C-alpha positions in Angstrom: 111.1 98.6 111.3 109.7 100.3 108.2 110.8 97.8 105.9 110.2 94.7 107.7 106.9 95.6 109.7 105.4 98.3 107.5 105.6 97.0 104.0 108.5 99.3 103.0 107.1 102.5 104.3 103.9 101.9 103.0 102.2 101.4 106.4 102.2 103.0 109.7 103.2 102.7 113.3 101.0 103.4 116.3 102.7 104.8 119.6 101.0 103.8 122.9 100.9 105.4 126.4 103.0 102.8 128.2 102.1 104.0 131.7 98.3 103.3 130.8 96.8 100.5 133.4 96.0 98.4 130.1 99.6 97.1 130.1 99.6 95.8 133.5 95.9 94.3 133.4 95.0 90.8 132.6 98.5 89.5 133.7 100.1 91.4 130.9 103.9 92.1 130.9 105.4 95.2 129.2 109.4 95.1 129.1 112.2 96.2 126.8 113.5 93.9 124.4 117.1 92.5 125.3 119.3 92.2 122.3 122.1 89.7 122.2 124.3 87.9 119.4 122.5 84.6 120.0 119.3 83.1 121.0 118.1 82.7 124.6 118.1 79.0 125.5 115.7 78.2 128.3 115.4 75.1 130.3 111.5 75.2 129.9 109.3 77.1 127.6 108.8 80.6 129.2 107.2 83.9 128.4 110.6 85.4 129.0 111.7 84.3 125.8 109.5 86.9 124.2 111.9 89.4 125.3 114.8 88.5 123.4 116.0 89.4 119.9 119.2 89.5 117.8 121.2 92.3 118.5 121.2 93.3 114.8 118.0 95.0 115.6 119.3 97.0 118.4 118.5 100.3 116.6 114.8 99.5 117.0 114.6 99.9 120.7 111.6 97.7 121.0 109.2 97.2 124.0 107.0 94.2 123.9 103.7 93.4 125.7 102.9 89.9 126.4 100.2 87.8 128.1 99.3 84.0 128.2 95.9 83.0 127.0 94.0 80.0 128.3 93.0 77.5 125.3 89.5 78.4 125.4 90.3 82.2 125.3 90.2 84.6 122.3 93.1 86.0 121.2 91.3 89.3 120.0 92.6 92.2 122.2 90.5 95.5 122.1 92.9 98.5 122.1 91.1 101.7 123.5 92.0 104.5 121.1 93.0 106.5 124.1 96.0 104.6 124.7 97.3 105.8 121.3 99.7 108.9 121.7 101.0 108.9 118.2 100.7 107.9 114.7 103.7 107.8 112.5 102.9 107.6 108.6 105.4 105.7 106.4 106.9 108.0 103.7 105.5 105.9 100.9 102.0 105.6 102.3 99.0 106.1 99.9 97.2 109.5 100.4 93.9 107.9 100.4 95.1 105.5 103.3 96.5 108.6 105.5 92.8 110.3 104.8 91.3 107.1 105.9 93.3 107.2 109.3 92.7 110.6 109.9 88.8 110.1 109.2 88.9 107.2 112.0 91.2 109.4 114.3 88.4 112.2 113.8 85.3 109.8 114.6 87.2 108.1 117.6 88.1 111.6 119.1 91.6 111.1 119.1 92.5 114.8 117.7 94.1 116.8 119.3 95.4 114.6 121.7 97.4 112.3 119.2 100.6 113.4 117.7 101.0 113.0 113.7 104.3 112.2 112.2 105.3 111.7 108.9 108.5 109.5 108.4 111.2 110.1 105.7 114.5 108.6 105.0 117.2 111.1 106.5 119.3 112.7 103.8 122.4 112.7 106.0 122.5 109.3 107.7 121.0 105.7 107.4 118.2 106.7 109.7 114.6 107.7 109.3 113.2 111.3 110.5 110.0 111.3 112.0 108.6 114.8 111.7 105.8 116.1 113.6 102.9 117.4 111.4 99.6 119.2 112.3 96.9 117.4 110.3 93.3 117.6 109.7 90.6 116.1 107.5 89.9 118.4 104.2 86.4 119.9 105.0 86.1 120.0 101.1 87.0 116.4 100.2 84.0 114.5 101.7 86.5 112.6 104.2 88.6 111.6 101.2 91.5 114.0 101.8 93.4 115.7 104.4 95.5 119.0 105.3 99.1 118.8 106.6 101.0 121.5 108.1 104.6 121.7 109.5 
């Protein structure tokens, strides 16, 4: 996930509360991805194809939320900040970017209900460790810095 979706650990990942009503509204479908060796072949175009992926990505344990849109409908989706339960920062993310996200989380009143984690490659396996951190904006940096504790 980090290499392919978050620009080689320089991005971040948002975790959502999958039990929230948002994921059932407007004909949305939330399901676990099904991993298999070959592509799913369907007789007709079908939204279910969105839930299949190569078994090479099994370690992601991905869930997807999909819905269909009318041709005239906007594809923009507003995500209420209360849906975010965690923010995982990539191990190579720039400090100014983390500070900017912390500033946004503060303005959107996401603290303390949002868990902050810092990812780092494991030293003992081919996995990524996501360690919880206590984070806040630096009171002396005029919004351009943050403080982090284990």
